[in-house]
N, C-alpha and C positions, 0 to 999 in steps of 0.2 A: 454272428452278434452276439452280443451279449440279450438274454432273452429276458432277463429283467428290462434295461433300456429300451427293448423294442415295446415291450406292453406298455410301459409307463408312457412314451411317444405317443401312442397309441390313443392311450385314456385321455392324450392332452389333443389330441384332433377332434376339429367341431363335428365331422362326420361320422367319429366311432359311435357306439352305441354305448347313452348317457343320459340324455335327453338335454332339452335347453338350459332347464335349470343350474346345472352342470356347465356347460359351455359357456353359460353369463356368468356363472361364480367365475369360473375360472379365468373368463376373460378381464373381470373386475381386478382381481387379485395380481392380475399381470399390467394393466393400467397401472395401479396404485402402486406396485413395485418400481415401475421404468417412471414413472411422475415424481416418486421419492427418490431415486439417483440419479435425475436428471435435476431435480431441484438443489441436492447437494453438490452435485458438480459445478453446476453455476453461483450458489454462495461461496466456495473454495478459490473460484475462479475470480472472480470481483474480488474477496475480499486479498487474495495473493496479488491481484492486479494492482491493490488499493496502497497495499504496503511496498509491493518495491517500486512502482512510480512516486509517490509520497516521499518514501526514501530517498530514491534519485533524484527528486527535483532538491530536495533540504539537503542534500551532502554537493549536489553539484552546483549548487548556487552559491555556498556559504562554506566557507574553510571547518575540516574537521574538529579543529580546534581554535576557539577564537582566546585571545589573553589581554583582559583588560587588568585597569587599575582599580583599587576599590575605592566609590565614590566618585568616578570620573576623573580620579586623580591621573596627570599625566603622568606617563613613563618616560626616562630620561635615559638616554646614551643610546637610541634605539640602534646604531650600529652593533656597539656591542652585545647588546640582546640577541641581534638575528644571529650574530655569529654564536653564543652559547647555547640557543634554540637547535640553529642547523649542524651542533655538533651532538646530538643526541641521535646516534646512528643505532640500528638502522630503521627505525621507527616514523624519524622524522623525515619527510621527502623534501619537504620546502618549505619558507615561510618568508613573508613580506608584510611590513608595517604600513597603519593606514592611520587617518585623522577623521576625528567623525564628531558630528555636532547636528543637531537640530536647527531648521531652519524652513525656510515660506517660499513656494515658488510661486511664480505669478508670470501671468501670458496677458494677451492682451484680452482674453476672452473669461480667464477663468483664473484661480486660487488657489492653494490646496498644500499643507504640509508638506515638507519631506524630512529626509535624512541624508544630510549633505556628507559622503566619504569621499575624501581625498587618498588616491593611490596613482603610484606608478606603474603603468599599464603593462611594462615589460617584466617586471617582477611580481603584477598579481598573482595569486595562487587561487583565485576562485574561478567557476566556471563562467563568471558573467560573459569572457571572451568568445564564447563557445555558442552563445546563445544572442551574439549580434544578429539582428533582421533589416538592420538596416544603418550605412554608413560604417565606422569603424569602430574599434578598442584601441584609440590611440590618439594622442596629444598633439599640435604641433612643437608645444613645447613645454618645460616643467612649470612654466608659470604663463601657461596659454588660459582666456577666459574661456573656455570650451567646456562643455557638459556632456555625461551621456545617461539619458532617463530611460525608462521601462517602458513600453509601448502602451500599457494602461494607462498611466499619468501622462503622455505624449496625446494619446484621443480625449483625455480630460482635458489637455489646456491648448490642445488644437494645434501640438506642435508636430513638425516635420523635419528632417535633416535639414539643418541650414538657418533655421529661424531663431529668434531670440526669445530670450527667457533670462527674467531677472530672480535674483535669489536675496533673501533677508534675511540674515542670521543675528536672531537674539537669544542664542545659546553661549553667553560669556564665561558658562563656569568650569569649561577646560582651562583658559587661561586663567582663571581665580584659584583656581584648587593646584595648579603646579609646584606650589611650593608649598603653601601651609597645608595642604590639601582639604580645607573650609571650603564651603560654599554658599555665598554672600549670594543671599536672597534678594530679589528684585521686585517689584511689581509689573504687570503688563505694560506701564504706560512708562516707566523707565527703560523697559528692554528694549520697546519698539523705540525711542529718543536715542538710545544705545548702541540700535542694529544700524549694523554693517549693509551696503546693500552693492551690490555687482550684479553688471549685468556679464551673461553667457551666450554663447552660438552652440545650438546643438551638432554636433557632429557625428552622434548615434543613438542607436536605437536597440533596445536589449529587447527581449520575451521569455523569460523562464516557465510559462504555462502556471507559474503560483502567482495569482492577483495580488496579493499580501504583500509580496513583494517586489511586483511590477509597479505596483501605485505609490510604493516611498521610498527606494533607495536613488538618488542620483550621484555619478561621479564627477569630480573634478580632478585636475592635477593636484598631485601633492603639493608642493610648492604655494602653491595659489591658497591651497586650502590651509596652509601654517600661516600666512599674510592675513588672511580675509577671518581668522579666528585668534589671531594674535598669539600664536603659538611658537616658540626657541625650535630653529630649526631643526635640531637633533633629537627632539621627541615627539611622541605619538601617542594616539588613543588609546591604540591596541595592534597586536600581532594574527595575522592568518595564518595557520599552521595546517598543512597537509601532511597526511601519513599514507605509509606506505599501504597498509591494512586499518580501515577505518574501527576495525571492531577491538583495536586496541587505545581508542579513544580514550577512555576513562583510566585506563594504566597511565599513560601518557602525559596526560592533564594533572594528573596528583603527580607522578616523577619532573614536572615545570615546575609545578608551585614548589614544591621543595626545593631544586636547585634556585629556583629565583627568588624566593622569599616573598616578604612584602614590601611594595602594595602588589603584587602581580596576584591576579584572581584569575582562574583559566574556568572556560564552560565549553564544553563538547557539543556538538550539533543536535543529542539526542536531549540531551538539558536545555538547551537554546530554543528547542523546537519541541520542547515534551508531551505540548498540547496533541499536535500532529500524532505523535507515535502514540499516546493513551488513546489517542479517538480509533487506530488502529487494533489497538489490545480489545477496546472495547468492542469492536464489529466481531472481532472474533469468539468472545464468548458465547452466543447463541448459537456457536456450531456444534457442542456438544447435545444441545438440546434437540436440534434440529434434525442430527443422527440419530436421536433417543425417540423421535416421534416417528420418524421412517422405518426405525425397527419393530415400534408398536402395529405399523399400519400394516408393514411387511407379515407381520406373524399372526394377525388375527386373519390378514384376508387368506393367505397358505392354509393356515390351519383348516380355516372355514370349507377352504374348496376341500382339503385332503378330506376332512370327514364326510364331505358328502360324496365324493368319491368314492369311498369304504364301504357307503350307503348304498349307493346307485350300484356297485360295481359287487354287490354281496352273491348275489348267484357266480358271476364268474370266477368269484374266489374259490367258491363252492366247486363250481369243475376243476378249478386247474391245482386244488388240494387234492381231489378224485383221483386226477390223473400222476398224481404222485411228486406234484412241487410242494419242496419243501415251507416251512414258517420263513426262515430267515429270507428266502427269494420274493415271496410272497411281500413281505415285509419291505424289502430293497425295491419293489416295484415300486412301492407309493412315496420310498425316501426320494430314488431316483424323477418322479412326478413332481416332488417340490424344487428338488435342486436345478433342476429342468427347466421347471417354471421361472423360479426366481433368478435364475442364471440366463435365461434368455430375454427375463425383462430388463434386468441390470442392464443388459449389454446395450438392447433399444434407448434404454435410457441415457447412456453415456454417450450414446451415437448423436443422441437429439440434441446433448446438452452441447458435445462439441460442434456440432453446426450452428447452434445460436450464438455460441462464442467464435468462431470462425466469422461469422454476418458480422457481430459487433464490433470486434478487431480492425476488420475490414472497411465498414462503411462507418463506424460510430454511430449508429441508429440512435442509441439512448445517452441526451445528451447531459449533462452538468453545469450549475452553476460555477463558475472558477470562483466566484467571492466568499464561496460558501466549501466548497469539495476542495479547491487548490486544483481543480483538475478541469478538464472542460467536457470529459466524455468518460462514461464508465468505462474502466481501465480492466483487462483481462489476463491473466497467468496461466498460459500454457503448459501442465505438469504431470507428468506422467503417474507422480504418486497419486495423483488426487483420482485418475482412472483408476490405479492398482487399488487403492483404500476400500474406495465404494464398491468395485466388484470384491473384495476380498469379503468385504462384511456382507454385501449381498447375498452369495455364496452359502456363509456362515452360517446366517440368519434363518437363509430354506433350509438348509439340513438341520437345526435346530428345529424348527418350526413343522417340518416333516417327520420329526423322528416319532413324535406321539402316536400322529394318527396311522402312520407304518407297522408301529409295534400293534396295536390294535388291530389291524387289516390281518398281519400276519399269526394273531392268536385265536383269530374265531376258528369254530369248530367247522368240520366241514358238513355233517349232518343239519346242522342251524343255519350254515350259508347256503347250502341244497333249496331246504324250505322255507325259508326268507322268502316274503312277499312284498 
C-alpha cells in the first residue's frame, strides 16, 4: 500500500491521534462539501428537468413551425400551399391547414373566452391526439357540430363527453381581411349583435399538462369552422408544419418565407413560446454562482482543516522526517488527505442527491401550480454528466485547496517539528 495514502487515511479517522478539534473540523469540512455537492446536483437536475419537460410539452402540443398571414390575413389556395410546403425535403416531415379565430364558450354553469381552431383530425400534425384523456380525437363528419376541449376548460365549464357547449364567434376579422387585408374595427356591442352562435357536443377531452393551453384551445371540424367564420372553402388561417429535426426550425422557417413570399409569415415554436424558453435560460444563470459559492466553502473548510492537521501533527511530521521520509512524501500525505476528504464528501453528496431525485421522480412529493409553472410537479433530469461535473470539480478543488497546507507541512524542519509543543 502507498505509505502516504495509508497515513492520510489514518489522519482522517476519528480514532487517530489528533484531538477532538481536528476531528470536528474534518467533519465540518466533509459535511459542507457533501451538502454543496448535493445542492448543485439537485439544482442541475431540476433545471434540466424543467428545460426537458417544458420544451417537450411546447413541442408536442404545437407544430414546430406555424405559418400565418400578416395582420390575420387569410391564406388562399391552401391545397397548393400544402403541396409546396411538403416539397421542402427532407426537413419538412408533414403539414396541415387550420382555421383559427377567437370565440366565447358557454355552458350551463360558466362562460369563458377560447381560441376556436378548425382542423381535419386525420391530417392534423400536432400532438393533441396523443394527449386525449377522454373520448376521441375525431369527428363524425367534416361538418359535424362536435368539439374537443382541454381538461382544465372542461372542469371550469362543468363539461364531460356527450355534454353540450355553446360557442359565440365574435371574431369576423378573418373574413374581413380575406381580400383587402384591412381589419374593420367594431365596437363590443356590434360584435355581439353580429356574433354567430352554434351549439356543439363534446366528443373528446385532452390534457397536455400545460394549463395555459388546456384552458384556451378548442377544436372543431375544419368545414364547420369555415362556415362559422364565413371563410372560403380553399382558404386557411395558417398551416402547422412538423420537421424531422426541430433544431432546424429557424432555418426552415426562413426558407418558407423566402419560397412563399408575402403575406406568409412563419413563427417557430421557440419564437411562439419565447417566454417559456427565456424563463428556462434565466433559471440557468445562477448555476455558475452556486458553483462559485460551493468552491469557496470547500476551499476554506478544507484549507482550515489541513492547516489544523499540520499544526496538530507537527510532532508526527518530525518523527517521519527523522526516520528518513522525504519532504515530498510528507507533502503528499496532506495533499492526499484533502483529496480523500473532498472526494468522499462529494460522492456522499451525489448519492444523497440521487436518492432525493429518485424519490421526487417516483412520488412527485414537491408539487407545483400548473397555472404558473406549466407543470404539476418539480421535474427531475437524470444525467450522468451532472454527476461527473460535480465530482470532477470537487476533486480538483480539494487538490488545489490541499496544495498550500501540504507544501507547508513538507517544508517543516525536523528539529523544529520534534521540539514543537
